[in-house]
DRENPA-3360 file (N, C-alpha, C; in nm, 2 decimals, always signed):
BEGIN
1 = MVNLKEEA = -2.55/+9.95/-6.18/-2.63/+9.82/-6.17/-2.76/+9.85/-6.24 ~ -2.81/+9.75/-6.32/-2.94/+9.76/-6.38/-3.05/+9.73/-6.29 ~ -3.15/+9.82/-6.28/-3.27/+9.80/-6.20/-3.37/+9.72/-6.28 ~ -3.37/+9.59/-6.26/-3.45/+9.50/-6.34/-3.60/+9.53/-6.31 ~ -3.64/+9.56/-6.19/-3.78/+9.59/-6.16/-3.83/+9.71/-6.24 ~ -3.75/+9.81/-6.24/-3.78/+9.93/-6.32/-3.79/+9.90/-6.47 ~ -3.69/+9.83/-6.52/-3.68/+9.80/-6.66/-3.80/+9.71/-6.70 ~ -3.84/+9.62/-6.62/-3.95/+9.53/-6.65/-4.08/+9.60/-6.69;
9 = RKFSPTEK = -4.10/+9.72/-6.63/-4.22/+9.80/-6.66/-4.23/+9.84/-6.80 ~ -4.12/+9.84/-6.87/-4.11/+9.89/-7.01/-4.15/+9.79/-7.11 ~ -4.17/+9.66/-7.07/-4.20/+9.56/-7.17/-4.32/+9.48/-7.13 ~ -4.38/+9.42/-7.24/-4.49/+9.32/-7.22/-4.42/+9.19/-7.17 ~ -4.50/+9.10/-7.10/-4.44/+8.98/-7.06/-4.38/+8.90/-7.18 ~ -4.27/+8.83/-7.15/-4.20/+8.75/-7.25/-4.28/+8.63/-7.28 ~ -4.29/+8.59/-7.41/-4.35/+8.47/-7.45/-4.26/+8.35/-7.41 ~ -4.31/+8.27/-7.33/-4.23/+8.16/-7.27/-4.25/+8.03/-7.35;
17 = VYLENSYL = -4.18/+8.01/-7.46/-4.20/+7.90/-7.55/-4.18/+7.77/-7.48 ~ -4.09/+7.76/-7.38/-4.06/+7.63/-7.31/-4.18/+7.58/-7.24 ~ -4.28/+7.66/-7.21/-4.40/+7.61/-7.15/-4.48/+7.52/-7.24 ~ -4.48/+7.54/-7.37/-4.55/+7.46/-7.46/-4.46/+7.35/-7.52 ~ -4.33/+7.37/-7.53/-4.25/+7.27/-7.59/-4.11/+7.27/-7.52 ~ -4.09/+7.18/-7.43/-3.96/+7.18/-7.35/-3.85/+7.13/-7.43 ~ -3.88/+7.07/-7.55/-3.77/+7.01/-7.63/-3.71/+7.10/-7.74 ~ -3.76/+7.22/-7.75/-3.70/+7.31/-7.85/-3.56/+7.35/-7.80;
25 = KEINANLL = -3.47/+7.33/-7.89/-3.33/+7.36/-7.85/-3.28/+7.50/-7.90 ~ -3.34/+7.55/-8.01/-3.31/+7.67/-8.07/-3.43/+7.74/-8.13 ~ -3.43/+7.87/-8.12/-3.54/+7.95/-8.18/-3.48/+8.09/-8.23 ~ -3.54/+8.16/-8.32/-3.52/+8.29/-8.35/-3.61/+8.38/-8.26 ~ -3.55/+8.50/-8.22/-3.63/+8.59/-8.14/-3.59/+8.73/-8.17 ~ -3.69/+8.82/-8.15/-3.66/+8.96/-8.18/-3.61/+9.03/-8.06 ~ -3.50/+9.10/-8.07/-3.44/+9.18/-7.96/-3.53/+9.30/-7.93 ~ -3.56/+9.31/-7.80/-3.63/+9.43/-7.75/-3.54/+9.53/-7.69;
33 = SILMESKN = -3.44/+9.48/-7.62/-3.35/+9.57/-7.55/-3.22/+9.50/-7.51 ~ -3.11/+9.58/-7.50/-2.99/+9.53/-7.44/-2.95/+9.63/-7.33 ~ -2.93/+9.58/-7.21/-2.90/+9.66/-7.10/-2.76/+9.63/-7.05 ~ -2.67/+9.72/-7.06/-2.53/+9.70/-7.03/-2.51/+9.70/-6.88 ~ -2.46/+9.59/-6.82/-2.42/+9.59/-6.68/-2.28/+9.63/-6.66 ~ -2.19/+9.60/-6.76/-2.05/+9.64/-6.76/-2.01/+9.64/-6.90 ~ -1.88/+9.66/-6.92/-1.82/+9.65/-7.06/-1.85/+9.52/-7.13 ~ -1.84/+9.41/-7.05/-1.85/+9.28/-7.10/-1.97/+9.19/-7.06;
41 = KAYLVFDK = -2.06/+9.26/-6.99/-2.18/+9.19/-6.94/-2.31/+9.27/-6.97 ~ -2.41/+9.20/-7.00/-2.54/+9.27/-7.04/-2.66/+9.18/-7.01 ~ -2.77/+9.25/-6.99/-2.90/+9.18/-6.99/-2.97/+9.20/-7.13 ~ -3.02/+9.09/-7.19/-3.09/+9.10/-7.31/-3.23/+9.06/-7.29 ~ -3.32/+9.14/-7.36/-3.46/+9.11/-7.35/-3.51/+9.08/-7.49 ~ -3.59/+8.98/-7.51/-3.65/+8.94/-7.64/-3.80/+8.93/-7.63 ~ -3.86/+8.92/-7.74/-4.01/+8.90/-7.74/-4.05/+8.76/-7.69 ~ -3.96/+8.66/-7.71/-3.99/+8.53/-7.66/-3.86/+8.46/-7.63;
49 = TIFHPKSG = -3.87/+8.35/-7.56/-3.75/+8.28/-7.51/-3.78/+8.13/-7.49 ~ -3.67/+8.05/-7.51/-3.68/+7.91/-7.47/-3.60/+7.88/-7.34 ~ -3.54/+7.99/-7.29/-3.46/+7.98/-7.17/-3.55/+7.99/-7.04 ~ -3.55/+7.88/-6.96/-3.62/+7.88/-6.84/-3.54/+7.96/-6.73 ~ -3.60/+8.05/-6.66/-3.53/+8.12/-6.55/-3.52/+8.03/-6.43 ~ -3.44/+8.08/-6.33/-3.43/+8.02/-6.20/-3.56/+8.05/-6.13 ~ -3.65/+7.95/-6.11/-3.77/+7.97/-6.05/-3.84/+7.83/-6.02 ~ -3.93/+7.83/-5.93/-4.01/+7.71/-5.90/-3.93/+7.59/-5.87;
57 = GQESDTGT = -3.81/+7.61/-5.80/-3.72/+7.50/-5.76/-3.64/+7.45/-5.88 ~ -3.64/+7.51/-5.99/-3.56/+7.47/-6.11/-3.45/+7.57/-6.14 ~ -3.33/+7.53/-6.16/-3.22/+7.62/-6.19/-3.23/+7.68/-6.33 ~ -3.17/+7.79/-6.35/-3.18/+7.86/-6.48/-3.11/+7.78/-6.59 ~ -3.16/+7.80/-6.71/-3.09/+7.75/-6.83/-2.97/+7.83/-6.86 ~ -2.88/+7.78/-6.94/-2.77/+7.85/-6.99/-2.76/+7.82/-7.14 ~ -2.67/+7.89/-7.21/-2.66/+7.86/-7.36/-2.60/+7.98/-7.42 ~ -2.63/+8.00/-7.55/-2.58/+8.11/-7.63/-2.68/+8.19/-7.71;
65 = IYDNERLF = -2.66/+8.31/-7.73/-2.74/+8.40/-7.82/-2.65/+8.46/-7.92 ~ -2.69/+8.45/-8.05/-2.59/+8.50/-8.15/-2.66/+8.53/-8.28 ~ -2.59/+8.61/-8.37/-2.62/+8.63/-8.51/-2.48/+8.62/-8.58 ~ -2.48/+8.67/-8.70/-2.35/+8.65/-8.78/-2.24/+8.73/-8.72 ~ -2.27/+8.84/-8.65/-2.16/+8.93/-8.60/-2.14/+8.94/-8.45 ~ -2.24/+8.88/-8.38/-2.24/+8.89/-8.23/-2.26/+8.76/-8.16 ~ -2.20/+8.75/-8.04/-2.22/+8.63/-7.97/-2.22/+8.66/-7.82 ~ -2.32/+8.61/-7.75/-2.34/+8.63/-7.61/-2.35/+8.49/-7.54;
73 = EVKKVLEV = -2.28/+8.47/-7.43/-2.29/+8.35/-7.35/-2.38/+8.37/-7.23 ~ -2.50/+8.30/-7.24/-2.60/+8.32/-7.14/-2.56/+8.25/-7.01 ~ -2.54/+8.32/-6.90/-2.50/+8.26/-6.77/-2.62/+8.23/-6.68 ~ -2.72/+8.31/-6.69/-2.85/+8.28/-6.62/-2.96/+8.37/-6.68 ~ -3.08/+8.33/-6.64/-3.20/+8.41/-6.68/-3.28/+8.44/-6.56 ~ -3.32/+8.56/-6.55/-3.40/+8.61/-6.44/-3.54/+8.65/-6.49 ~ -3.64/+8.62/-6.42/-3.78/+8.66/-6.46/-3.83/+8.76/-6.36 ~ -3.86/+8.88/-6.41/-3.91/+8.99/-6.32/-4.04/+9.04/-6.38;
81 = DGVAFHYA = -4.15/+9.02/-6.30/-4.28/+9.06/-6.35/-4.31/+9.01/-6.49 ~ -4.28/+8.89/-6.51/-4.31/+8.82/-6.64/-4.22/+8.85/-6.75 ~ -4.12/+8.93/-6.73/-4.02/+8.96/-6.83/-3.89/+8.88/-6.81 ~ -3.84/+8.82/-6.91/-3.72/+8.73/-6.90/-3.60/+8.82/-6.94 ~ -3.50/+8.83/-6.84/-3.38/+8.90/-6.87/-3.26/+8.80/-6.88 ~ -3.20/+8.79/-6.99/-3.09/+8.70/-7.02/-2.96/+8.76/-6.99 ~ -2.90/+8.72/-6.88/-2.77/+8.78/-6.83/-2.66/+8.71/-6.90 ~ -2.58/+8.78/-6.97/-2.48/+8.72/-7.06/-2.35/+8.79/-7.06;
89 = NIQKNSGI = -2.24/+8.70/-7.08/-2.11/+8.76/-7.11/-2.10/+8.79/-7.26 ~ -2.05/+8.90/-7.30/-2.04/+8.94/-7.44/-1.91/+8.88/-7.49 ~ -1.92/+8.78/-7.58/-1.80/+8.72/-7.64/-1.76/+8.78/-7.77 ~ -1.85/+8.83/-7.84/-1.82/+8.89/-7.97/-1.93/+9.00/-8.00 ~ -1.89/+9.12/-8.03/-1.98/+9.23/-8.05/-1.93/+9.33/-8.15 ~ -1.97/+9.32/-8.27/-1.92/+9.40/-8.38/-2.02/+9.51/-8.43 ~ -2.12/+9.53/-8.35/-2.22/+9.63/-8.39/-2.32/+9.66/-8.28 ~ -2.39/+9.77/-8.29/-2.48/+9.81/-8.19/-2.61/+9.74/-8.21;
97 = QEKGEIFR = -2.67/+9.68/-8.11/-2.79/+9.61/-8.12/-2.91/+9.71/-8.13 ~ -3.00/+9.68/-8.22/-3.12/+9.77/-8.23/-3.24/+9.69/-8.21 ~ -3.34/+9.75/-8.16/-3.47/+9.69/-8.13/-3.52/+9.63/-8.26 ~ -3.57/+9.51/-8.26/-3.63/+9.44/-8.37/-3.53/+9.35/-8.45 ~ -3.40/+9.36/-8.41/-3.30/+9.27/-8.48/-3.33/+9.12/-8.43 ~ -3.31/+9.03/-8.52/-3.33/+8.89/-8.49/-3.20/+8.82/-8.45 ~ -3.21/+8.75/-8.34/-3.10/+8.67/-8.29/-3.14/+8.52/-8.28 ~ -3.04/+8.44/-8.27/-3.07/+8.29/-8.25/-3.04/+8.26/-8.11;
105 = LKLDWERR = -3.14/+8.20/-8.04/-3.13/+8.16/-7.90/-3.10/+8.01/-7.90 ~ -3.00/+7.97/-7.84/-2.96/+7.82/-7.84/-2.93/+7.78/-7.70 ~ -3.00/+7.67/-7.65/-2.98/+7.62/-7.52/-2.85/+7.53/-7.51 ~ -2.80/+7.52/-7.39/-2.70/+7.41/-7.36/-2.80/+7.30/-7.34 ~ -2.82/+7.22/-7.45/-2.92/+7.12/-7.44/-2.89/+7.00/-7.35 ~ -2.77/+6.96/-7.35/-2.73/+6.85/-7.26/-2.77/+6.88/-7.11 ~ -2.74/+7.01/-7.07/-2.77/+7.05/-6.94/-2.92/+7.06/-6.92 ~ -2.99/+7.12/-7.01/-3.13/+7.14/-7.00/-3.20/+7.00/-6.99;
113 = YKIMRSHT = -3.16/+6.91/-7.07/-3.23/+6.78/-7.07/-3.21/+6.71/-6.93 ~ -3.09/+6.73/-6.87/-3.07/+6.67/-6.74/-3.16/+6.74/-6.64 ~ -3.18/+6.87/-6.65/-3.28/+6.94/-6.56/-3.42/+6.89/-6.58 ~ -3.46/+6.87/-6.71/-3.59/+6.82/-6.73/-3.61/+6.68/-6.67 ~ -3.52/+6.59/-6.68/-3.52/+6.46/-6.62/-3.53/+6.47/-6.47 ~ -3.45/+6.56/-6.41/-3.44/+6.58/-6.27/-3.57/+6.64/-6.21 ~ -3.64/+6.73/-6.29/-3.76/+6.79/-6.24/-3.87/+6.69/-6.24 ~ -3.89/+6.61/-6.34/-3.99/+6.51/-6.35/-3.96/+6.40/-6.24;
121 = AGHILDYA = -3.83/+6.37/-6.22/-3.79/+6.28/-6.11/-3.84/+6.33/-5.97 ~ -3.83/+6.46/-5.96/-3.87/+6.53/-5.83/-4.02/+6.51/-5.80 ~ -4.10/+6.52/-5.91/-4.24/+6.50/-5.89/-4.27/+6.35/-5.85 ~ -4.19/+6.26/-5.91/-4.21/+6.12/-5.88/-4.17/+6.09/-5.74 ~ -4.06/+6.15/-5.69/-4.02/+6.13/-5.55/-4.12/+6.18/-5.46 ~ -4.19/+6.29/-5.49/-4.30/+6.34/-5.40/-4.40/+6.23/-5.39 ~ -4.44/+6.16/-5.50/-4.53/+6.05/-5.49/-4.48/+5.93/-5.41 ~ -4.35/+5.90/-5.43/-4.29/+5.79/-5.36/-4.28/+5.81/-5.21;
129 = VMKVTGKK = -4.25/+5.93/-5.17/-4.25/+5.97/-5.03/-4.39/+5.95/-4.97 ~ -4.49/+6.00/-5.04/-4.62/+5.99/-4.99/-4.67/+5.84/-4.98 ~ -4.63/+5.76/-5.08/-4.67/+5.62/-5.07/-4.60/+5.54/-4.96 ~ -4.48/+5.57/-4.93/-4.40/+5.50/-4.83/-4.44/+5.54/-4.69 ~ -4.46/+5.67/-4.67/-4.49/+5.73/-4.54/-4.64/+5.72/-4.51 ~ -4.72/+5.70/-4.61/-4.86/+5.70/-4.59/-4.93/+5.83/-4.57 ~ -4.86/+5.94/-4.61/-4.92/+6.07/-4.60/-4.86/+6.16/-4.70 ~ -4.93/+6.27/-4.74/-4.88/+6.37/-4.83/-4.79/+6.46/-4.75;
137 = VNTIEANH = -4.67/+6.48/-4.79/-4.57/+6.56/-4.72/-4.54/+6.69/-4.81 ~ -4.56/+6.81/-4.75/-4.53/+6.93/-4.82/-4.38/+6.95/-4.84 ~ -4.35/+7.01/-4.95/-4.21/+7.05/-4.97/-4.18/+7.19/-4.92 ~ -4.06/+7.21/-4.87/-4.02/+7.34/-4.83/-3.93/+7.41/-4.93 ~ -3.85/+7.33/-5.00/-3.75/+7.39/-5.09/-3.71/+7.27/-5.19 ~ -3.67/+7.31/-5.31/-3.62/+7.21/-5.40/-3.52/+7.27/-5.49 ~ -3.44/+7.18/-5.55/-3.34/+7.22/-5.65/-3.33/+7.11/-5.75 ~ -3.42/+7.13/-5.86/-3.42/+7.04/-5.97/-3.31/+7.09/-6.07;
145 = ASIGSYIK = -3.20/+7.02/-6.07/-3.08/+7.07/-6.13/-3.01/+6.97/-6.22 ~ -2.91/+7.02/-6.29/-2.82/+6.93/-6.37/-2.73/+6.85/-6.28 ~ -2.69/+6.92/-6.17/-2.60/+6.86/-6.07/-2.65/+6.90/-5.93 ~ -2.65/+6.81/-5.83/-2.69/+6.85/-5.70/-2.83/+6.87/-5.67 ~ -2.92/+6.78/-5.72/-3.06/+6.79/-5.70/-3.10/+6.75/-5.56 ~ -3.20/+6.82/-5.50/-3.25/+6.78/-5.37/-3.39/+6.83/-5.36 ~ -3.46/+6.77/-5.26/-3.59/+6.82/-5.22/-3.59/+6.82/-5.07 ~ -3.63/+6.94/-5.01/-3.65/+6.95/-4.87/-3.80/+6.94/-4.83;
153 = YEHINLSH = -3.83/+6.84/-4.75/-3.97/+6.82/-4.71/-3.98/+6.86/-4.56 ~ -4.11/+6.88/-4.52/-4.14/+6.90/-4.38/-4.08/+6.77/-4.31 ~ -4.05/+6.79/-4.18/-3.98/+6.68/-4.11/-4.05/+6.55/-4.13 ~ -3.97/+6.45/-4.18/-4.02/+6.31/-4.18/-3.90/+6.22/-4.14 ~ -3.93/+6.13/-4.04/-3.83/+6.04/-3.99/-3.83/+5.92/-4.08 ~ -3.72/+5.91/-4.16/-3.71/+5.80/-4.26/-3.60/+5.70/-4.22 ~ -3.64/+5.58/-4.21/-3.54/+5.47/-4.18/-3.47/+5.44/-4.31 ~ -3.36/+5.36/-4.30/-3.29/+5.31/-4.41/-3.38/+5.23/-4.50;
161 = IQLEMIEK = -3.46/+5.15/-4.44/-3.55/+5.06/-4.52/-3.65/+5.15/-4.60 ~ -3.70/+5.25/-4.53/-3.80/+5.34/-4.60/-3.73/+5.41/-4.72 ~ -3.61/+5.46/-4.70/-3.54/+5.52/-4.81/-3.52/+5.43/-4.93 ~ -3.49/+5.30/-4.90/-3.48/+5.20/-5.01/-3.62/+5.18/-5.08 ~ -3.72/+5.18/-5.00/-3.86/+5.17/-5.05/-3.90/+5.29/-5.14 ~ -3.86/+5.41/-5.10/-3.89/+5.53/-5.18/-3.82/+5.52/-5.31 ~ -3.69/+5.48/-5.31/-3.62/+5.47/-5.44/-3.68/+5.36/-5.52 ~ -3.72/+5.25/-5.46/-3.78/+5.14/-5.54/-3.92/+5.18/-5.60;
169 = TANEAVKA = -4.00/+5.25/-5.52/-4.13/+5.29/-5.57/-4.11/+5.40/-5.68 ~ -4.02/+5.49/-5.66/-3.99/+5.59/-5.77/-3.95/+5.52/-5.90 ~ -3.87/+5.43/-5.89/-3.82/+5.36/-6.01/-3.92/+5.27/-6.08 ~ -4.01/+5.22/-6.00/-4.12/+5.15/-6.06/-4.20/+5.24/-6.16 ~ -4.22/+5.37/-6.11/-4.29/+5.46/-6.20/-4.20/+5.50/-6.32 ~ -4.07/+5.51/-6.30/-3.98/+5.53/-6.42/-3.99/+5.42/-6.52 ~ -3.98/+5.30/-6.47/-3.97/+5.18/-6.56/-4.11/+5.16/-6.63 ~ -4.22/+5.21/-6.57/-4.35/+5.19/-6.63/-4.37/+5.27/-6.76;
177 = GISVNVRY = -4.29/+5.37/-6.78/-4.30/+5.44/-6.90/-4.43/+5.52/-6.91 ~ -4.45/+5.60/-6.81/-4.58/+5.67/-6.80/-4.57/+5.81/-6.87 ~ -4.68/+5.84/-6.94/-4.69/+5.97/-7.01/-4.69/+6.09/-6.91 ~ -4.62/+6.20/-6.95/-4.63/+6.32/-6.87/-4.69/+6.43/-6.96 ~ -4.80/+6.48/-6.91/-4.88/+6.57/-6.99/-4.90/+6.71/-6.92 ~ -4.93/+6.81/-7.00/-4.95/+6.94/-6.95/-5.09/+6.99/-6.99 ~ -5.16/+7.05/-6.89/-5.29/+7.11/-6.92/-5.30/+7.24/-6.85 ~ -5.39/+7.33/-6.89/-5.41/+7.46/-6.83/-5.55/+7.46/-6.77;
185 = VKREELEK = -5.57/+7.50/-6.65/-5.70/+7.49/-6.58/-5.73/+7.62/-6.51 ~ -5.85/+7.66/-6.49/-5.89/+7.77/-6.41/-5.89/+7.73/-6.27 ~ -5.89/+7.83/-6.18/-5.88/+7.80/-6.04/-5.99/+7.72/-5.99 ~ -6.11/+7.75/-6.04/-6.23/+7.67/-5.99/-6.23/+7.53/-6.04 ~ -6.13/+7.49/-6.13/-6.12/+7.36/-6.18/-6.01/+7.28/-6.12 ~ -5.93/+7.35/-6.03/-5.81/+7.28/-5.97/-5.85/+7.15/-5.90 ~ -5.95/+7.15/-5.82/-5.99/+7.03/-5.74/-6.02/+6.91/-5.84 ~ -6.06/+6.94/-5.96/-6.10/+6.84/-6.05/-5.97/+6.77/-6.11;
193 = FVFNAPNL = -5.87/+6.86/-6.14/-5.76/+6.81/-6.21/-5.63/+6.78/-6.13 ~ -5.62/+6.84/-6.01/-5.50/+6.82/-5.93/-5.52/+6.70/-5.83 ~ -5.41/+6.62/-5.82/-5.42/+6.51/-5.72/-5.28/+6.48/-5.67 ~ -5.27/+6.43/-5.55/-5.14/+6.40/-5.48/-5.04/+6.51/-5.49 ~ -5.09/+6.64/-5.48/-5.00/+6.75/-5.50/-4.97/+6.82/-5.37 ~ -4.85/+6.84/-5.33/-4.81/+6.91/-5.21/-4.83/+7.06/-5.23 ~ -4.84/+7.13/-5.11/-4.82/+7.28/-5.11/-4.94/+7.35/-5.18 ~ -5.06/+7.29/-5.19/-5.17/+7.36/-5.26/-5.21/+7.49/-5.19;
201 = ERLPDVGI = -5.19/+7.49/-5.05/-5.23/+7.61/-4.98/-5.14/+7.73/-5.00 ~ -5.02/+7.70/-5.07/-4.93/+7.81/-5.10/-4.94/+7.86/-5.24 ~ -5.03/+7.81/-5.32/-5.05/+7.85/-5.45/-5.08/+8.00/-5.46 ~ -5.02/+8.07/-5.55/-5.06/+8.21/-5.58/-5.20/+8.22/-5.64 ~ -5.27/+8.33/-5.62/-5.40/+8.34/-5.68/-5.39/+8.40/-5.82 ~ -5.40/+8.31/-5.92/-5.39/+8.35/-6.06/-5.51/+8.30/-6.13 ~ -5.53/+8.35/-6.25/-5.65/+8.30/-6.32/-5.64/+8.16/-6.38 ~ -5.52/+8.13/-6.44/-5.50/+8.00/-6.51/-5.37/+7.94/-6.45;
209 = YRIVEIQN = -5.38/+7.81/-6.42/-5.27/+7.73/-6.37/-5.23/+7.63/-6.47 ~ -5.09/+7.61/-6.48/-5.04/+7.51/-6.56/-5.02/+7.38/-6.48 ~ -5.07/+7.27/-6.52/-5.07/+7.15/-6.44/-4.98/+7.05/-6.52 ~ -4.89/+6.99/-6.45/-4.81/+6.88/-6.50/-4.86/+6.75/-6.44 ~ -4.91/+6.66/-6.53/-4.97/+6.53/-6.48/-4.89/+6.41/-6.52 ~ -4.85/+6.33/-6.43/-4.79/+6.20/-6.45/-4.90/+6.10/-6.42 ~ -4.95/+6.04/-6.52/-5.08/+5.97/-6.51/-5.07/+5.86/-6.40 ~ -5.17/+5.87/-6.31/-5.19/+5.78/-6.19/-5.08/+5.80/-6.09;
217 = INSIPCSG = -4.99/+5.90/-6.10/-4.89/+5.93/-6.00/-4.93/+6.06/-5.93 ~ -4.92/+6.17/-6.00/-4.97/+6.30/-5.94/-4.99/+6.40/-6.05 ~ -5.06/+6.50/-6.01/-5.09/+6.61/-6.11/-5.07/+6.74/-6.03 ~ -4.97/+6.82/-6.06/-4.92/+6.92/-5.98/-4.91/+7.05/-6.06 ~ -4.95/+7.17/-6.00/-4.93/+7.30/-6.06/-4.78/+7.32/-6.07 ~ -4.73/+7.35/-6.19/-4.58/+7.36/-6.21/-4.56/+7.44/-6.34 ~ -4.46/+7.53/-6.34/-4.42/+7.60/-6.46/-4.28/+7.55/-6.51 ~ -4.24/+7.43/-6.47/-4.11/+7.38/-6.50/-4.11/+7.31/-6.64;
225 = THVKNTSE = -3.99/+7.27/-6.68/-3.97/+7.19/-6.80/-3.96/+7.04/-6.76 ~ -4.03/+6.95/-6.83/-4.04/+6.81/-6.80/-4.02/+6.73/-6.92 ~ -3.99/+6.60/-6.90/-3.98/+6.50/-7.01/-4.12/+6.46/-7.04 ~ -4.14/+6.39/-7.16/-4.27/+6.35/-7.21/-4.31/+6.21/-7.15 ~ -4.21/+6.14/-7.11/-4.24/+6.00/-7.06/-4.14/+5.97/-6.95 ~ -4.19/+5.91/-6.84/-4.10/+5.88/-6.73/-3.98/+5.79/-6.76 ~ -3.99/+5.71/-6.87/-3.88/+5.62/-6.91/-3.76/+5.70/-6.95 ~ -3.77/+5.83/-6.98/-3.66/+5.91/-7.02/-3.57/+5.94/-6.90;
233 = INYIKIKG = -3.62/+5.92/-6.78/-3.54/+5.95/-6.66/-3.43/+5.84/-6.64 ~ -3.47/+5.72/-6.68/-3.38/+5.60/-6.68/-3.37/+5.54/-6.53 ~ -3.32/+5.62/-6.44/-3.31/+5.57/-6.30/-3.30/+5.69/-6.20 ~ -3.37/+5.68/-6.09/-3.35/+5.78/-5.99/-3.28/+5.71/-5.87 ~ -3.17/+5.78/-5.84/-3.08/+5.73/-5.73/-3.09/+5.83/-5.61 ~ -3.12/+5.78/-5.50/-3.12/+5.86/-5.38/-2.98/+5.86/-5.32 ~ -2.92/+5.98/-5.31/-2.78/+5.99/-5.27/-2.76/+6.00/-5.12 ~ -2.87/+6.05/-5.06/-2.86/+6.06/-4.91/-2.97/+6.14/-4.85;
241 = VKEEDDGT = -2.97/+6.15/-4.72/-3.08/+6.22/-4.65/-3.01/+6.30/-4.54 ~ -3.06/+6.42/-4.51/-3.01/+6.51/-4.41/-3.12/+6.58/-4.33 ~ -3.11/+6.57/-4.20/-3.20/+6.64/-4.12/-3.15/+6.78/-4.09 ~ -3.24/+6.88/-4.12/-3.20/+7.02/-4.09/-3.31/+7.07/-3.99 ~ -3.29/+7.19/-3.94/-3.38/+7.25/-3.84/-3.52/+7.26/-3.89 ~ -3.53/+7.29/-4.02/-3.67/+7.32/-4.07/-3.72/+7.20/-4.16 ~ -3.65/+7.09/-4.18/-3.70/+6.99/-4.26/-3.60/+6.88/-4.29 ~ -3.65/+6.78/-4.37/-3.57/+6.67/-4.41/-3.53/+6.68/-4.56;
249 = VIFYETIP = -3.40/+6.67/-4.59/-3.36/+6.69/-4.73/-3.32/+6.55/-4.79 ~ -3.38/+6.53/-4.90/-3.34/+6.41/-4.98/-3.26/+6.45/-5.10 ~ -3.14/+6.40/-5.11/-3.06/+6.43/-5.22/-3.07/+6.32/-5.33 ~ -3.08/+6.35/-5.45/-3.10/+6.25/-5.56/-3.03/+6.29/-5.69 ~ -3.02/+6.19/-5.78/-2.98/+6.22/-5.91/-3.04/+6.12/-6.01 ~ -3.04/+6.16/-6.13/-3.09/+6.07/-6.24/-2.97/+6.01/-6.31 ~ -2.98/+5.88/-6.34/-2.87/+5.80/-6.39/-2.91/+5.74/-6.52 ~ -2.83/+5.75/-6.64/-2.71/+5.83/-6.64/-2.74/+5.97/-6.65;
% end
């Protein structure tokens, strides 16, 4: 078994291209290492990536990595100490990979775009819950996904009418076609640029924070991939609510 923690020490942090452009579907990248997990599975490390790892309540991207002679099916991406490890099935391999070789990284774009819409929808739901309940409610867990999205909040007792109002409020923001922007701020600037954001007390202490702002809705520290405009979401449907020991789970999806 590959010790990713140990391997991560050998590399500089991976350039995360998706942070600047969530809409890039393909890029070329230089191979830094291939770590064999078994005969048909491996971890690939590149100087840069468009694949978002499983983190921040967002599921991992999938896709393919290839050149003229080799093909890898990316099943998941793990980030360890800033280094992205692309875990892949080896579909075609007719040569030994060498450091510096150029490969094409290609997302499963249909799946990624669903995740982008879902993640932005999740931020809008945070706002809608706050508006309907009259208070900012911290999140405990989230899964912004292509299928099976949910957000777990601290316990909130929601009536059927309140759930309907949350969905209505969320979709008013969707239909308004609001711009979604990204900015980077220093810690001492957080108070100036962040608003209606849950979980601020749990923020890690880092020098620079990436802020995702939905104008007049909320502005939240986030490293996820998002759409540029809320209208791209089309519609947010609340699928159900479930009370658990540690919180209230709202299940949702974006339609279509």
